[in-house]
C-alpha positions in Angstrom: 0.1 0.0 0.0 2.9 2.2 0.8 4.9 1.2 -2.3 1.6 2.0 -4.6 0.9 5.6 -3.0 4.8 6.6 -3.2 4.8 5.2 -7.3 1.5 7.0 -7.8 2.8 10.5 -6.0 6.0 10.0 -8.1 4.4 9.4 -11.4 2.0 12.6 -10.7 3.0 15.3 -12.7 3.8 18.4 -10.4 1.2 20.9 -11.0 3.6 24.0 -10.3 6.0 22.9 -13.1 5.3 24.1 -16.7 7.0 23.0 -19.6 10.1 25.6 -20.2 9.8 27.6 -23.6 12.6 29.0 -25.6 11.8 32.9 -25.6 13.6 34.7 -28.4 13.3 38.4 -28.7 14.0 39.9 -32.2 16.8 42.6 -31.4 15.5 46.3 -31.6 17.1 47.0 -34.7 15.1 44.4 -36.4 11.7 45.3 -35.0 10.9 48.4 -37.1 12.5 47.2 -40.4 9.9 46.3 -43.1 9.6 42.5 -44.2 12.4 41.9 -46.9 14.5 44.7 -46.3 18.3 43.8 -45.8 20.0 44.8 -42.5 22.0 47.9 -42.2 25.5 47.6 -43.1 28.1 49.5 -41.3 28.6 52.2 -43.3 24.9 52.3 -44.4 23.7 52.7 -40.8 26.0 55.8 -40.0 24.6 57.5 -42.7 21.0 56.4 -41.8 21.8 57.7 -38.3 22.7 61.2 -39.4 19.7 61.1 -42.3 17.2 60.2 -39.2 18.5 63.0 -37.1 18.3 65.4 -39.9 14.6 64.8 -39.9 14.1 64.8 -36.3 16.1 68.1 -36.1 13.7 69.7 -38.7 10.7 68.1 -37.2 11.1 68.5 -33.6 14.0 71.4 -33.3 17.3 71.0 -31.7 15.6 70.4 -28.1 13.7 66.9 -29.6 17.1 65.9 -31.1 18.2 63.2 -28.6 20.1 59.6 -29.4 17.3 57.6 -28.4 14.8 60.3 -30.8 17.3 59.4 -33.6 17.5 55.8 -33.1 13.4 55.5 -32.7 13.6 57.0 -36.3 15.9 55.0 -37.9 14.4 52.2 -36.3 17.3 50.5 -34.7 18.6 49.6 -31.2 19.3 52.6 -28.8 22.7 52.0 -28.6 23.4 52.1 -32.2 23.8 55.6 -32.3 26.2 55.6 -29.1 27.9 53.1 -31.0 28.8 55.2 -34.2 28.9 58.8 -32.5 30.0 58.1 -29.0 27.4 60.7 -27.4 24.8 63.4 -28.7 27.8 66.0 -29.2 29.6 63.5 -31.7 26.4 63.1 -33.5 25.6 66.7 -33.7 29.0 67.7 -34.7 28.9 64.9 -37.4 25.4 66.6 -38.5 26.7 70.0 -38.3 29.4 68.7 -40.6 27.1 67.8 -43.3 25.4 71.2 -43.0 28.2 73.0 -43.5 29.3 71.3 -46.5 25.9 71.7 -48.0 25.9 75.3 -47.1 29.5 76.0 -48.9 28.4 74.1 -51.8 25.2 76.2 -52.3 27.2 79.4 -52.1 29.7 78.2 -54.5 27.0 77.2 -56.7 25.1 80.5 -56.6 28.5 82.4 -57.1 29.0 80.6 -60.4 26.0 81.8 -61.9 27.4 85.4 -62.2 30.4 86.9 -63.7 30.7 90.3 -62.4 32.3 90.2 -59.3 29.8 92.3 -57.2 27.1 90.3 -58.5 28.7 86.7 -57.7 28.9 88.2 -54.0 25.3 89.1 -54.1 24.2 85.7 -55.4 26.6 84.1 -52.6 24.4 86.2 -49.7 21.1 84.8 -51.6 21.9 81.5 -51.3 23.5 82.2 -47.8 19.6 83.1 -46.8 17.8 80.8 -48.9 19.8 77.8 -47.2 18.5 78.8 -43.9 15.1 79.4 -44.9 15.3 75.7 -46.5 16.9 74.2 -43.5 16.1 76.0 -40.1 16.9 73.4 -37.8 20.4 72.7 -39.5 21.3 76.4 -39.8 20.6 76.9 -36.4 22.9 73.8 -35.2 25.5 75.1 -37.5 25.7 78.2 -35.3 25.4 76.7 -31.8 28.9 76.1 -31.0 28.1 75.1 -27.4 26.6 72.1 -28.7 29.5 71.1 -31.0 32.8 69.8 -30.7 35.0 72.1 -33.5 37.8 69.8 -32.9 36.2 67.1 -34.4 38.2 66.5 -38.0 35.1 66.5 -40.5 33.4 69.5 -38.7 36.5 71.4 -38.3 37.5 71.0 -42.1 33.8 71.8 -43.1 33.5 74.8 -41.2 36.9 76.1 -42.5 35.8 75.5 -45.9 32.5 77.5 -45.1 34.4 80.6 -43.5 37.0 80.6 -46.5 33.7 80.7 -48.9 32.5 84.0 -46.9 35.9 85.5 -47.1 35.5 84.9 -50.8 32.7 86.5 -51.3 33.9 89.5 -48.8 37.1 89.9 -51.2 35.1 90.0 -54.6 33.4 93.2 -53.2 36.9 94.7 -52.6 38.6 93.1 -56.1 40.8 91.1 -53.6 41.2 87.4 -53.4 40.8 86.4 -50.0 41.8 82.5 -50.2 44.5 80.4 -49.1 47.3 82.1 -47.6 45.6 85.4 -47.8 43.3 84.3 -45.0 45.9 83.3 -42.7 47.0 86.7 -42.0 44.1 89.6 -42.6 44.9 93.1 -42.3 42.5 95.1 -40.0 40.8 96.3 -43.1 40.1 92.9 -44.5 39.0 91.7 -41.5 36.7 94.4 -41.1 35.1 93.6 -44.4 34.8 90.2 -43.9 33.0 90.6 -40.6 30.7 93.4 -42.0 29.6 91.1 -44.8 29.0 88.3 -42.4 27.3 90.4 -39.8 24.8 91.7 -43.0 23.6 88.7 -43.8 23.9 86.7 -40.7 22.1 89.4 -38.9 19.1 89.5 -41.9 18.6 85.6 -41.9 18.5 85.4 -38.1 15.6 88.4 -38.1 14.3 86.4 -40.8 14.2 83.1 -39.2 13.0 84.7 -35.9 10.1 86.6 -37.5 11.2 89.6 -36.7 11.0 91.0 -40.2 7.2 90.7 -40.4 6.3 94.4 -39.2 8.7 95.4 -42.4 7.4 93.1 -44.9 3.9 93.9 -43.9 4.5 97.5 -44.7 6.2 97.2 -48.3 4.4 97.6 -51.4 2.3 94.7 -52.6 4.2 92.0 -54.3 7.3 92.9 -52.5 8.9 90.0 -50.1 11.8 88.7 -48.6 13.9 88.4 -51.9 13.2 92.1 -52.8 14.3 93.3 -49.4 17.3 91.3 -49.2 18.3 92.6 -52.6 17.5 96.3 -52.2 19.6 95.6 -48.9 22.6 94.2 -50.6 22.8 96.6 -53.4 22.5 99.7 -51.0 25.5 98.4 -48.9 28.1 98.0 -52.4 30.3 100.4 -52.8 30.1 100.3 -56.6 27.0 98.1 -57.5 26.6 97.0 -61.4 23.4 98.3 -63.3 20.9 96.3 -62.3 
């Protein structure tokens, strides 16, 4: 009797035991990827993260640009941005480098559409403002140096090239070639010309993006807008404007 009860107890399955199930959770980097889409390669993910960061920046502003927000936007794990950029400063710096390169390319291309030196300088100034209007988030980031690591090689190179482009535009208005070695040792007069040109266009751009020009624009004749106001301002500041 005792033996039977022991065998019965031994053969009876425990009510508390449950068969173990193997739980395999898909990595976060694959959860948002559409079916059939190949995983990112290392270089592709780096670029994809920067593209995602730009989208977040233009949509949510600099305050909304976090590593987690970028990871969500790209559909990858939260660790991915840290792996590629180290920290938020690294990501912002690489993003700003892209902005400066595009910025300089836009001004260079605009200058090539004109032949007269002063008109070249004015075309560059208009491209400066147009870039900021098209990408206000990126433009704002480029000049937030407290959020950037200016010693990062890619950013330093891109920002330096952008400054050289600005100096070139200022030199065009003075029949000077402020490039290369000529930029290493500026005279006070040359430095003043660069600072004046930069202050003019950057100040106009800042007022425009902040909505502070609305009152002036509202008072202008019908059909007159930002482009006409900028053009008139530039013409009024050059020493010898060409016939327009």
